C-alpha angles and dihedrals in degrees: 000000000000091000090054090050092050090047091050091051091051090047091053090053090049090049090052088058094042090054090058096048125076098208131143090208093052091048091051091052091060088079090053089053091050091052092049092051094049098096094054119084102181125119097249091054091045087057090053091050091050092050093047091052091049093050092046091051091050092052110037109182143171123217117222113216 
């Protein structure tokens, strides 16, 4: 559980930075973060998931291959 809490704290700091950057690459990585958080069902991780979804919705993007 402590690892999940530390990970959630690090994710929140990363999301603070992501919110200030207008980057297609950063936006695409939000999905990766959601996938990584999926196995954890604790409140601090739920908060990360909610915030990731909000950021992703605010910055819809397509990635050109």
